C-alpha positions as MATLAB code, in Angstrom:
seq = 'MRDHLTWVQAVADCERRGQPYVLVTVLGVAGSVPREPASKMVVTAEHSYDTIGGGHLEYRVIAQARERLANHDYTYELAHFPLGASLGQCCGGSVAVLLEAQGGGDAHLVVFGAGHVSQSLMSIVGELPWRITWVDSRSDCFPDKIPANTAVHCTDDPAGDAPDLCADSHVLILTHSHALDFALCETLLKQDTVLSIGLIGSHTKAERFRQRLDHRGYAETDIARIRCPVGRSDVPGKRPMEVAVSISAELLNLVADSTPEKPTRRGLSWSALKALTKETDGKGGIKPPALKDA';
ca = [
      16.742    9.066   -7.501;
      14.633    5.928   -7.036;
      14.494    5.460  -10.840;
      18.100    4.228  -10.809;
      17.728    1.607   -8.083;
      18.728   -1.996   -8.702;
      16.058   -4.605   -8.087;
      17.592   -5.407   -4.683;
      17.539   -1.744   -3.655;
      14.013   -1.342   -5.046;
      12.672   -4.260   -2.984;
      14.251   -2.789    0.155;
      12.844    0.664   -0.669;
       9.317   -0.664   -1.291;
       9.383   -2.712    1.913;
      10.623    0.287    3.893;
       7.839    2.518    2.524;
       5.126   -0.150    2.619;
       4.531    0.193   -1.143;
       2.977   -2.690   -3.110;
       5.222   -4.124   -5.827;
       5.790   -7.116   -8.083;
       9.121   -8.917   -8.186;
       9.669  -10.424  -11.650;
      12.184  -13.265  -12.076;
      13.284  -15.010  -15.248;
      12.974  -18.666  -14.225;
      14.000  -20.316  -17.462;
      14.760  -19.632  -21.087;
      15.008  -21.461  -24.382;
      16.909  -20.366  -27.470;
      18.074  -16.813  -28.057;
      16.835  -14.445  -25.316;
      17.773  -10.951  -24.020;
      18.520  -12.022  -20.414;
      19.485  -15.222  -18.639;
      17.674  -17.110  -15.824;
      17.705  -15.372  -12.413;
      17.493  -11.904  -14.015;
      15.062   -9.787  -12.005;
      13.182   -6.516  -12.022;
      10.728   -4.748   -9.725;
       7.464   -3.143  -10.875;
       5.335   -0.692   -8.889;
       2.223    1.200   -9.930;
       4.327    4.092  -11.234;
       7.901    2.892  -11.734;
      10.010   -0.075  -12.762;
      13.527   -0.921  -11.623;
      16.230   -2.989  -13.309;
      15.420   -5.021  -16.422;
      14.681   -8.491  -17.749;
      15.747   -7.515  -21.246;
      13.663   -4.563  -22.405;
      11.603   -4.539  -25.570;
       8.003   -5.643  -25.884;
       8.630   -8.579  -23.541;
       9.375   -6.224  -20.688;
       6.481   -3.960  -21.692;
       4.052   -6.900  -21.497;
       5.449   -8.114  -18.177;
       5.173   -4.626  -16.664;
       1.572   -4.305  -17.891;
       0.715   -7.716  -16.437;
       2.351   -6.831  -13.110;
       0.512   -3.501  -12.875;
      -2.787   -5.178  -13.638;
      -2.239   -7.388  -10.580;
      -1.404   -4.347   -8.442;
      -4.477   -2.466   -9.678;
      -6.670   -5.452   -8.776;
      -4.969   -5.895   -5.378;
      -4.103   -9.414   -6.509;
      -1.103  -10.190   -4.323;
      -0.532  -13.732   -5.512;
       2.116  -15.485   -7.578;
       1.942  -16.350  -11.256;
       4.036  -18.280  -13.752;
       3.883  -16.993  -17.317;
       5.475  -17.963  -20.630;
       6.407  -15.492  -23.379;
       7.478  -16.762  -26.830;
       9.769  -14.130  -28.359;
       8.194  -14.135  -31.780;
       5.996  -11.986  -33.948;
       3.302  -11.569  -31.260;
       5.790   -9.647  -29.118;
       7.415   -7.841  -32.012;
      10.739   -9.486  -31.198;
      12.764  -11.723  -33.479;
      14.982  -13.460  -30.935;
      13.129  -16.702  -31.595;
      13.497  -18.009  -28.072;
      11.090  -18.083  -25.163;
      11.133  -16.854  -21.581;
       9.396  -18.192  -18.472;
       8.904  -15.675  -15.677;
       7.595  -15.721  -12.127;
       5.589  -12.705  -10.939;
       5.523  -12.356   -7.153;
       3.088   -9.636   -6.092;
       3.617   -8.171   -2.632;
       0.907   -6.135   -0.916;
       3.208   -3.710    0.840;
       1.965   -2.251    4.099;
      -0.618   -3.995    6.247;
      -2.760   -0.836    6.227;
      -3.055    2.699    4.918;
      -3.311    5.426    7.554;
      -4.177    9.050    6.761;
      -3.322   11.583    9.472;
      -4.714   15.113    9.277;
      -2.682   17.597   11.289;
       1.050   17.931   11.923;
       1.044   19.182   15.510;
       2.733   17.801   18.620;
       0.569   14.686   18.978;
       0.929   13.825   15.287;
       4.692   14.209   15.421;
       4.885   11.938   18.465;
       2.571    9.485   16.720;
       4.826    9.354   13.644;
       7.771    8.233   15.752;
       5.712    5.094   16.525;
       3.677    4.313   13.403;
       6.628    5.291   11.221;
       8.210    2.015   12.367;
       5.190   -0.137   11.463;
       4.535   -1.891    8.126;
       1.865    0.646    7.170;
       1.594    3.202    4.381;
       0.949    6.642    5.848;
      -0.240    9.896    4.308;
       0.380   12.932    6.527;
      -1.773   15.949    5.675;
      -1.587   19.613    6.720;
      -1.893   23.029    5.136;
       1.164   24.356    7.011;
       4.344   23.162    5.313;
       6.540   24.527    8.114;
       4.892   22.218   10.666;
       6.344   19.043    9.155;
       9.663   17.944   10.656;
      12.783   17.735    8.519;
      12.977   13.968    8.934;
       9.926   12.059    7.670;
       9.575    8.276    8.185;
      10.272    6.200    5.081;
       6.705    4.813    5.030;
       5.144    8.297    5.134;
       4.158   10.609    2.283;
       3.582   14.283    3.117;
       0.550   15.899    1.497;
       0.580   19.680    1.948;
      -2.661   21.254    0.761;
      -4.749   24.355    1.342;
      -7.911   22.216    1.173;
      -7.564   19.127    3.413;
     -11.324   18.485    3.497;
     -11.591   18.785   -0.278;
      -8.742   16.330   -0.796;
     -10.002   13.868    1.826;
     -12.249   11.680   -0.394;
      -9.392   10.761   -2.728;
      -6.843   10.381    0.051;
      -8.907    8.287    2.446;
     -10.446    5.481    0.398;
      -9.834    2.102    2.058;
      -7.922    3.830    4.845;
      -7.941    4.376    8.583;
      -8.162    8.118    9.275;
      -7.052   10.251   12.213;
      -8.202   13.867   12.580;
      -5.628   15.644   14.772;
      -5.703   19.190   13.417;
      -5.312   22.561   15.139;
      -8.769   23.766   14.060;
     -12.187   22.644   15.342;
     -13.770   24.065   12.174;
     -11.492   21.934   10.004;
     -12.096   18.918   12.251;
     -15.838   19.253   11.726;
     -15.497   19.747    7.964;
     -13.381   16.593    7.782;
     -15.915   14.644    9.853;
     -18.715   15.677    7.514;
     -16.701   14.800    4.423;
     -15.585   11.414    5.722;
     -19.054   10.358    6.891;
     -20.154   10.640    3.253;
     -17.463    8.151    2.173;
     -18.443    4.494    2.526;
     -14.902    3.269    1.837;
     -13.252    4.856    4.903;
     -12.325    2.038    7.291;
     -12.301    4.063   10.528;
     -12.391    7.667   11.748;
     -10.619    8.838   14.895;
     -11.021   12.407   16.196;
      -8.865   13.978   18.882;
     -10.745   15.889   21.580;
     -12.608   15.728   24.859;
     -15.970   14.135   25.664;
     -17.434   17.652   25.516;
     -16.128   18.160   21.988;
     -17.466   14.745   21.012;
     -20.948   15.616   22.271;
     -20.964   19.001   20.516;
     -19.926   17.414   17.234;
     -22.556   14.711   17.682;
     -25.287   17.311   18.178;
     -24.195   19.386   15.181;
     -24.047   16.341   12.931;
     -27.454   15.208   14.191;
     -28.926   18.632   13.396;
     -27.534   18.316    9.869;
     -29.381   15.067    9.327;
     -26.673   12.451    9.818;
     -27.928    9.131   11.132;
     -26.907    8.041   14.616;
     -25.213    4.956   13.182;
     -23.094    7.150   10.906;
     -22.151    9.565   13.694;
     -21.104    6.588   15.812;
     -18.395    5.801   13.247;
     -16.376    8.679   14.699;
     -14.280    7.660   17.716;
     -13.866   10.660   19.988;
     -11.916   10.879   22.210;
      -9.586    8.824   20.022;
      -7.289    6.254   21.615;
      -7.597    3.618   24.297;
      -9.257    4.750   27.517;
      -7.070    2.403   29.590;
      -3.871    4.182   28.506;
      -3.594    7.265   30.750;
      -1.785   10.553   30.201;
      -2.183   13.807   28.290;
       1.376   14.415   27.119;
       1.758   14.201   23.315;
       3.686   10.932   23.478;
       1.217    9.403   25.954;
      -1.682   10.295   23.678;
       0.281    8.938   20.710;
       0.836    5.614   22.484;
      -2.874    5.401   23.285;
      -3.842    6.095   19.653;
      -1.267    3.630   18.325;
      -2.569    0.851   20.572;
      -6.111    1.442   19.349;
      -4.986    1.508   15.721;
      -3.141   -1.792   16.041;
      -6.400   -3.473   17.068;
      -8.381   -1.740   14.306;
      -5.881   -2.757   11.631;
      -5.849   -6.351   12.864;
      -9.665   -6.480   12.825;
      -9.892   -5.092    9.277;
      -7.150   -7.271    7.767;
      -8.583  -10.278    5.892;
      -7.460  -13.695    7.058;
      -4.785  -15.289    4.897;
      -6.053  -18.145    2.741;
      -4.991  -21.640    3.717;
      -3.154  -22.082    0.427;
      -0.707  -19.343   -0.531;
       1.938  -18.882   -3.197;
       2.106  -21.014   -6.341;
      -0.447  -23.745   -6.767;
       0.659  -27.385   -6.525;
      -0.218  -27.920  -10.184;
       2.093  -25.096  -11.229;
       4.904  -26.401   -9.031;
       4.521  -29.934  -10.381;
       4.582  -28.630  -13.934;
       7.685  -26.646  -13.087;
       9.579  -29.667  -11.780;
       8.460  -31.999  -14.562;
       9.301  -29.751  -17.471;
      12.905  -28.756  -16.765;
      15.153  -29.418  -19.749;
      18.271  -30.373  -17.806;
      20.100  -27.204  -18.850;
      18.631  -24.704  -16.427;
      15.720  -23.868  -18.675;
      12.009  -24.615  -18.573;
      10.052  -26.084  -21.431;
       7.390  -23.531  -22.448;
       4.346  -25.871  -22.694;
       4.282  -26.329  -18.906;
       3.579  -22.661  -18.291;
       0.755  -20.245  -18.881;
       1.102  -18.300  -22.123;
       0.782  -14.582  -21.456;
];
């Protein structure tokens, strides 16, 4: 049903789920155009919501927005589109648009296992501005109500799916099976793009896994990437919710440490803003020469 959302509903939905998106706004127009200033639409990697007029103009804007999302370029851009032969439209006017790319969640978390600790954990991290993928082979273990920022991935091969799921992500291994835990550890240690690996278990389990990985030729520095027992040692308790609080506290620090600092200058550049204020035509439109031709 998301395909029929208005741009306002789409922004709220993307923010709730931590999904990156681009908000497109018609800032100014000249001549005959399909939509007026202040018309908006939302573009994600897979969908678009609402419209700024359709046709090849909208096709080009969507392509430009998705290119920014694919490059993780969460900045703003002003662009100018003459509605002539180059766009296959005969309106004869021109449109100036603002593309505002939003990065969505602060982090991507992949959780393997849907047991008691994981379910307690979701009641906490489901309220954070993160994108979460929740993985298990047992579909009946997932609760009926899933947080808005969480996508369920039910698979009979969690370890086989892990490389694609876990790129640029923090990973928690909280499964019901020590054999699956070990297979996931092996798989993830081969992936350079995994940001962190947390494994539930005791110090005894940690030592056994360390020895097995060492015997299989993994370097000590690689084995040390696995945090086991997972969670903060200064948060006591063994109940599922207590363990979940401990893990959440540790994750908050890890996410903060791995998040790049914001640049000093953000948003539109001063040159673009000056051009915008100088080139208004007095009728609510923007003169095309001030803006970047797309």
